[in-house]
C-alpha positions as CSV (number, residue, x, y, z in Angstrom):
1,X,-10.6,-0.1,-109.7
2,X,-13.3,-0.3,-107.2
3,X,-13.0,2.0,-104.1
4,X,-12.3,0.3,-100.7
5,X,-14.8,1.6,-98.2
6,X,-13.8,-0.6,-95.1
7,X,-11.6,0.4,-92.2
8,X,-8.0,-0.3,-93.0
9,X,-7.4,-1.9,-89.5
10,X,-10.5,-4.0,-89.6
11,X,-8.7,-7.0,-91.1
12,X,-6.5,-7.5,-88.0
13,X,-9.2,-6.8,-85.2
14,X,-11.9,-9.2,-84.3
15,X,-15.4,-8.4,-85.1
16,X,-17.5,-6.8,-82.3
17,X,-20.4,-9.0,-81.2
18,X,-23.8,-7.6,-82.0
19,X,-26.0,-6.8,-79.1
20,X,-28.9,-9.2,-78.6
21,X,-32.3,-8.0,-79.3
22,X,-34.5,-7.1,-76.4
23,X,-37.0,-9.8,-77.2
24,X,-34.4,-12.4,-77.5
25,X,-33.6,-12.7,-73.8
26,X,-35.6,-15.5,-72.2
27,X,-36.9,-15.2,-68.7
28,X,-35.3,-17.5,-66.1
29,X,-37.3,-20.4,-64.9
30,X,-39.1,-20.0,-61.6
31,X,-37.0,-22.5,-59.7
32,X,-33.7,-21.7,-61.3
33,X,-31.0,-20.0,-59.2
34,X,-30.3,-16.4,-59.9
35,X,-26.9,-15.7,-61.4
36,X,-24.4,-14.5,-58.9
37,X,-23.5,-10.8,-58.9
38,X,-20.1,-10.0,-60.2
39,X,-17.5,-9.8,-57.4
40,X,-14.8,-7.2,-57.5
41,X,-11.4,-8.6,-57.5
42,X,-9.5,-8.2,-54.2
43,X,-6.3,-6.3,-54.3
44,X,-3.3,-8.3,-53.8
45,X,-2.0,-6.1,-51.1
46,X,-3.3,-3.3,-48.9
47,X,-3.0,0.1,-50.4
48,X,0.2,1.7,-49.1
49,X,0.3,5.4,-48.5
50,X,3.4,7.2,-49.8
51,X,4.7,10.4,-48.7
52,X,4.9,13.4,-51.1
53,X,8.6,12.7,-51.4
54,X,8.0,9.2,-52.5
55,X,9.4,7.5,-49.3
56,X,7.9,4.1,-48.6
57,X,5.8,3.9,-45.5
58,X,4.8,0.4,-44.3
59,X,1.2,-0.1,-43.2
60,X,0.5,0.5,-39.5
61,X,-1.3,-2.4,-37.8
62,X,-3.2,-0.9,-35.0
63,X,-4.4,-3.3,-32.2
64,X,-8.0,-3.2,-31.0
65,X,-8.6,-0.6,-28.3
66,X,-10.4,-3.2,-26.2
67,X,-8.8,-6.7,-26.7
68,X,-11.2,-8.2,-24.2
69,X,-14.5,-7.2,-25.9
70,X,-15.0,-10.7,-27.4
71,X,-14.2,-12.7,-24.2
72,X,-16.9,-14.7,-22.6
73,X,-18.2,-13.1,-19.4
74,X,-21.5,-12.4,-17.8
75,X,-23.5,-9.4,-18.7
76,X,-22.4,-7.5,-15.6
77,X,-18.8,-8.5,-16.1
78,X,-19.0,-7.4,-19.8
79,X,-20.4,-4.0,-18.6
80,X,-17.4,-3.4,-16.3
81,X,-15.0,-4.9,-18.8
82,X,-16.1,-2.5,-21.6
83,X,-15.5,0.5,-19.3
84,X,-12.4,-0.6,-17.3
85,X,-10.6,-2.7,-19.9
86,X,-7.4,-0.9,-19.1
87,X,-7.1,-2.7,-15.7
88,X,-7.8,-6.1,-17.2
89,X,-4.1,-6.9,-17.8
90,X,-3.5,-6.2,-14.1
91,X,-6.2,-8.7,-13.2
92,X,-4.8,-11.3,-15.6
93,X,-1.4,-10.7,-14.0
94,X,-2.7,-11.2,-10.5
95,X,-4.3,-14.5,-11.6
96,X,-0.9,-15.7,-12.8
97,X,1.0,-14.5,-9.7
98,X,2.2,-17.2,-7.4
99,X,3.4,-17.4,-3.8
100,X,6.0,-19.9,-2.6
101,X,4.9,-22.4,0.0
102,X,7.4,-23.5,2.7
103,X,7.6,-23.9,6.5
104,X,8.0,-20.1,7.1
105,X,5.1,-19.1,4.7
106,X,2.9,-18.0,7.7
107,X,5.1,-14.9,8.1
108,X,3.8,-13.5,4.8
109,X,0.4,-12.8,6.3
110,X,1.5,-10.2,8.9
111,X,2.0,-7.5,6.3
112,X,-1.6,-8.0,5.1
113,X,-2.8,-7.8,8.7
114,X,-1.0,-4.5,9.2
115,X,-2.8,-3.1,6.1
116,X,-6.2,-4.5,7.4
117,X,-5.8,-2.7,10.7
118,X,-4.9,0.5,8.9
119,X,-8.2,0.3,6.9
120,X,-10.0,-0.2,10.3
121,X,-8.2,3.0,11.4
122,X,-9.5,4.9,8.4
123,X,-13.1,3.8,8.8
124,X,-13.3,4.4,12.5
125,X,-11.4,7.6,12.3
126,X,-13.9,9.0,9.8
127,X,-16.7,8.0,12.1
128,X,-15.1,9.7,15.1
129,X,-14.5,12.9,13.1
130,X,-18.3,13.4,12.9
131,X,-18.3,14.2,16.7
132,X,-14.8,15.1,17.7
133,X,-14.0,18.8,18.1
134,X,-10.2,19.7,18.2
135,X,-10.3,22.6,20.6
136,X,-9.0,22.9,24.1
137,X,-12.4,23.6,25.5
138,X,-14.3,20.9,23.7
139,X,-11.9,18.1,22.9
140,X,-12.2,16.2,26.1
141,X,-16.0,16.8,26.3
142,X,-16.4,15.5,22.8
143,X,-14.7,12.2,23.7
144,X,-16.9,11.8,26.7
145,X,-19.9,12.5,24.5
146,X,-18.8,9.8,22.0
147,X,-18.1,7.3,24.8
148,X,-21.4,7.8,26.6
149,X,-24.0,9.3,24.3
150,X,-23.4,8.3,20.7
151,X,-24.9,4.9,19.8
152,X,-22.0,2.4,19.8
153,X,-19.6,5.3,20.1
154,X,-17.7,3.6,22.9
155,X,-17.1,0.6,20.6
156,X,-15.9,2.8,17.7
157,X,-13.5,4.6,19.9
158,X,-12.2,1.4,21.5
159,X,-11.8,-0.2,18.1
160,X,-9.9,2.8,16.8
161,X,-7.5,2.8,19.8
162,X,-6.8,-1.0,19.7
163,X,-6.5,-1.2,15.9
164,X,-3.7,1.5,16.1
165,X,-1.8,-0.7,18.6
166,X,-2.4,-3.9,16.6
167,X,-1.4,-2.2,13.4
168,X,2.0,-1.1,14.8
169,X,2.5,-4.6,16.3
170,X,1.9,-6.3,13.0
171,X,4.3,-3.9,11.2
172,X,7.0,-4.7,13.7
173,X,6.5,-8.4,13.3
174,X,6.4,-8.0,9.5
175,X,9.6,-6.0,9.5
176,X,11.6,-8.5,11.6
177,X,10.3,-11.5,9.7
178,X,11.3,-9.8,6.4
179,X,14.7,-9.0,7.9
180,X,15.6,-12.5,9.1
181,X,14.4,-14.1,5.9
182,X,16.6,-11.6,4.0
183,X,13.6,-10.7,1.8
184,X,15.2,-7.2,1.3
185,X,17.9,-8.6,-1.0
186,X,18.2,-7.6,-4.6
187,X,16.0,-6.6,-6.4
188,X,13.7,-5.8,-3.5
189,X,15.7,-3.0,-1.9
190,X,13.0,-0.4,-2.4
191,X,10.4,-2.7,-0.9
192,X,12.4,-2.6,2.4
193,X,12.9,1.1,2.2
194,X,9.2,1.9,1.6
195,X,8.2,-0.6,4.3
196,X,10.5,1.1,6.9
197,X,9.0,4.5,5.9
198,X,5.5,3.0,6.5
199,X,6.5,2.0,10.0
200,X,7.9,5.4,10.8
201,X,4.7,7.1,9.5
202,X,2.6,4.7,11.6
203,X,4.6,5.6,14.7
204,X,3.9,9.2,13.8
205,X,0.2,8.3,13.8
206,X,0.5,7.0,17.3
207,X,2.4,10.0,18.6
208,X,0.1,12.7,17.1
209,X,-3.1,10.8,18.0
210,X,-2.1,10.4,21.7
211,X,-2.8,14.0,22.5
212,X,-6.3,14.2,20.9
213,X,-8.3,13.0,23.9
214,X,-6.8,16.0,25.8
215,X,-6.7,14.1,29.0
216,X,-4.1,14.5,31.8
217,X,-1.9,11.5,30.8
218,X,-1.8,12.4,27.1
219,X,-1.0,16.1,27.9
220,X,2.0,15.5,30.1
221,X,3.3,12.5,28.0
222,X,3.3,14.8,24.9
223,X,5.1,17.5,26.9
224,X,7.8,15.0,27.9
225,X,8.0,13.5,24.4
226,X,8.3,16.8,22.6
227,X,11.0,18.0,25.1
228,X,13.5,15.4,24.0
229,X,14.6,16.9,20.6
230,X,15.6,20.2,22.3
231,X,19.1,18.9,23.1
232,X,19.9,18.3,19.4
233,X,21.2,21.2,17.3
234,X,18.2,23.0,15.8
235,X,15.9,20.9,18.0
236,X,14.4,23.8,19.9
237,X,13.2,25.3,16.6
238,X,11.6,22.0,15.6
239,X,9.9,21.6,18.9
240,X,8.4,25.1,18.7
241,X,7.0,24.4,15.3
242,X,5.5,21.1,16.5
243,X,4.0,22.7,19.6
244,X,3.0,25.9,18.0
245,X,4.8,27.8,20.8
246,X,7.2,27.2,23.7
247,X,4.7,25.0,25.7
248,X,2.1,22.4,24.9
249,X,-1.1,24.3,24.5
250,X,-4.3,24.5,22.4
251,X,-2.2,25.3,19.4
252,X,-0.4,22.0,19.9
253,X,-3.7,20.2,19.9
254,X,-4.6,21.8,16.6
255,X,-1.3,21.0,15.0
256,X,-1.4,17.4,16.2
257,X,-4.9,17.0,14.8
258,X,-4.0,18.3,11.4
259,X,-0.9,16.0,11.2
260,X,-3.0,13.1,12.4
261,X,-5.9,13.4,9.9
262,X,-4.5,15.2,6.9
263,X,-0.7,15.1,6.4
264,X,0.2,11.6,7.7
265,X,-2.7,9.8,6.0
266,X,-1.8,11.4,2.7
267,X,1.9,10.5,3.0
268,X,1.1,7.0,4.1
269,X,-1.3,6.3,1.2
270,X,1.3,7.4,-1.3
271,X,4.1,5.2,0.2
272,X,1.7,2.3,0.7
273,X,0.7,2.5,-3.0
274,X,4.3,2.3,-4.0
275,X,5.0,-0.5,-1.6
276,X,2.1,-2.6,-2.8
277,X,3.1,-2.0,-6.4
278,X,6.6,-3.2,-5.8
279,X,5.2,-6.3,-4.0
280,X,3.1,-7.2,-7.0
281,X,5.8,-6.5,-9.6
282,X,8.7,-8.2,-7.8
283,X,6.7,-11.0,-6.1
284,X,7.2,-12.7,-2.8
285,X,10.7,-13.8,-1.8
286,X,11.6,-17.1,-0.3
287,X,14.5,-17.5,2.3
288,X,18.0,-17.9,1.0
289,X,18.9,-21.5,0.0
290,X,15.3,-22.9,0.2
291,X,15.1,-23.5,-3.6
292,X,18.5,-25.2,-3.8
293,X,17.7,-27.4,-0.8
294,X,14.3,-28.4,-2.1
295,X,12.4,-26.8,0.8
296,X,9.9,-25.1,-1.4
297,X,6.8,-27.3,-1.2
298,X,5.2,-25.7,-4.2
299,X,3.5,-22.5,-5.3
300,X,-0.1,-21.3,-4.8
301,X,-2.0,-18.7,-6.8
302,X,-2.0,-15.3,-5.2
303,X,-5.6,-14.8,-6.5
304,X,-7.7,-16.3,-5.1
305,X,-5.9,-18.9,-2.9
306,X,-3.4,-16.7,-1.0
307,X,-5.9,-13.8,-0.9
308,X,-8.5,-16.1,0.6
309,X,-6.1,-17.2,3.3
310,X,-5.2,-13.6,3.9
311,X,-8.9,-12.9,4.4
312,X,-9.2,-15.7,7.0
313,X,-6.3,-14.0,8.9
314,X,-8.2,-10.7,8.7
315,X,-11.3,-12.3,10.2
316,X,-9.2,-13.7,13.1
317,X,-7.6,-10.3,13.5
318,X,-11.0,-8.6,13.6
319,X,-12.3,-11.1,16.2
320,X,-9.2,-10.3,18.4
321,X,-9.9,-6.6,17.9
322,X,-13.5,-6.8,19.0
323,X,-12.5,-9.0,22.0
324,X,-9.9,-6.5,23.2
325,X,-12.2,-3.5,22.6
326,X,-15.0,-5.1,24.7
327,X,-13.0,-6.6,27.6
328,X,-10.0,-4.2,27.9
329,X,-11.3,-0.7,27.1
330,X,-9.1,2.3,27.2
331,X,-10.0,4.8,29.9
332,X,-10.8,8.4,29.1
333,X,-9.0,9.7,32.2
334,X,-9.2,13.2,33.6
335,X,-9.3,16.4,31.5
336,X,-5.9,18.0,31.1
337,X,-5.0,20.9,33.3
338,X,-1.8,22.7,32.2
339,X,-1.5,24.3,35.7
340,X,-1.5,21.0,37.6
341,X,1.5,18.9,38.4
342,X,2.3,15.8,36.3
343,X,0.9,12.6,37.7
344,X,3.1,9.7,38.7
345,X,3.8,7.1,36.0
346,X,3.9,9.4,32.9
347,X,5.3,7.4,30.0
348,X,4.7,7.2,26.2
349,X,2.9,4.4,24.4
350,X,4.5,0.9,24.5
351,X,6.1,1.2,21.0
352,X,8.3,4.1,22.3
353,X,9.3,2.4,25.6
354,X,12.6,1.1,24.3
355,X,13.8,4.5,23.3
356,X,12.3,6.0,26.4
357,X,14.3,3.6,28.6
358,X,17.5,4.4,26.8
359,X,17.0,8.1,27.5
360,X,16.5,7.3,31.2
361,X,19.7,5.1,31.2
362,X,21.8,7.9,29.8
363,X,21.5,10.2,32.8
364,X,25.0,11.7,32.5
365,X,25.6,15.1,31.1
366,X,25.0,15.1,27.3
367,X,23.4,11.7,27.5
368,X,20.2,12.6,25.8
369,X,22.2,14.0,22.8
370,X,24.2,10.7,22.7
371,X,20.9,8.7,22.7
372,X,19.4,10.9,19.9
373,X,22.6,10.4,17.8
374,X,22.4,6.6,18.4
375,X,18.7,6.6,17.3
376,X,19.5,8.5,14.2
377,X,22.5,6.5,13.1
378,X,20.7,3.3,13.9
379,X,17.7,4.2,11.8
380,X,20.0,5.2,8.8
381,X,21.9,1.9,9.1
382,X,18.7,-0.1,9.4
383,X,17.1,1.5,6.3
384,X,20.4,0.9,4.3
385,X,20.7,-2.8,5.2
386,X,19.7,-4.0,1.7
387,X,22.6,-2.0,0.2
388,X,25.1,-3.0,2.9
389,X,24.3,-6.7,3.0
390,X,26.3,-7.8,-0.1
391,X,26.2,-11.5,0.7
392,X,22.4,-11.7,0.7
393,X,22.3,-9.9,-2.7
394,X,24.5,-12.8,-4.0
395,X,22.0,-15.4,-2.5
396,X,24.5,-16.2,0.2
397,X,23.9,-16.4,3.9
398,X,25.0,-13.3,5.9
399,X,25.3,-14.3,9.6
400,X,26.7,-10.9,10.6
401,X,23.5,-9.1,9.7
402,X,21.4,-11.8,11.3
403,X,23.3,-11.2,14.6
404,X,22.7,-7.4,14.2
405,X,19.0,-8.1,13.8
406,X,18.9,-10.3,16.9
407,X,20.7,-7.5,18.9
408,X,18.2,-4.9,17.7
409,X,15.3,-7.2,18.6
410,X,16.7,-8.0,22.0
411,X,17.2,-4.2,22.7
412,X,13.6,-3.5,21.9
413,X,12.2,-6.4,23.9
414,X,14.4,-6.0,27.0
415,X,13.9,-2.3,27.3
416,X,10.2,-2.5,26.7
417,X,9.9,-5.1,29.4
418,X,12.0,-3.0,31.8
419,X,9.6,0.0,31.4
420,X,6.6,-2.4,31.8
421,X,8.0,-3.9,35.0
422,X,8.9,-0.5,36.5
423,X,5.7,1.3,35.8
424,X,3.5,-1.7,36.7
425,X,5.1,-1.6,40.2
426,X,4.4,2.2,40.4
427,X,0.7,1.6,39.6
428,X,0.4,-1.0,42.3
């Protein structure tokens, strides 16, 4: 039998093709398309990592760090967008924010006016700081120098003084308009609380800045104003801390200056930031029942429509500020002399006249303490109004709180006029 020299498995396997000879390959024609390169097959699914223990972990889809990088903007806009893309959602939100339009919409602009006059205060205050010297020997002389020698120093000083008064006036108007429209109702309780704190801090600005010119009127008015808390328990200790001693002195000037330019601005900026954040998050409220009665005329974009109207109000406020500064300047007065007697007609600034008149009315023994208790309780009740007015939180009218607001407003206006009438007669 002949020996079988083939592979036993060769009968079932196909024969391998022979490689072509090198000379057998024909070159491609010059105009013929080149064969496409082989493409690797795409995996059916993304590779999934697995933990050492064999636990399945789904793929993590991470968003782009800058989702606005492909948006169509100018070259300058793209430059800022690439670096400050984190704030882009805030800008987009402001573009979508809307403000209701109705017959009381004009009251919305007084809050912005108050902030505008605060910004004027910051700018003019920084300019005055370049020349003001907070010492007993040089404070009054530095004010005279600013008023008479510094180019346009008189205008900066007058704008600073008038903007302080206009800022507080705008805040009072904003507070009462908010109160009567019941804009403090749920969920805007903290907006009301932060707004009231802003008003108190602004009054603190007025009180601490009153002494800085170190003239006769400011000196004795500060002495009378800081004397009031002594009748309250622990008041004498507080007065001594505020004055820096038993009497108004150079130490008092230094402490008022530090409060006016350091502590109060820092606190106000913090509270103002929180207030503005709440306004943007919660939006602008409309009066109770206006939506149901169809009194909402529509909605306008906050940016740029409402903001542009706010800017027009700022221009009008600035024109009024320059008019008052030029035609009704505040006098410097006479340098303070602690050894001299108090002049006739000593009184605080107009935003303290109502409280000042109540202290004068309570002339009986212990009357000042009663007045201080009334001020304190009234302030606590006023700041707690959003939590006490349950009807407004249910979108129902609350006439009792409206009457309370009218009584408070009448108290402020009547007592302020009484002080004005009395001291105007003394001046004449």
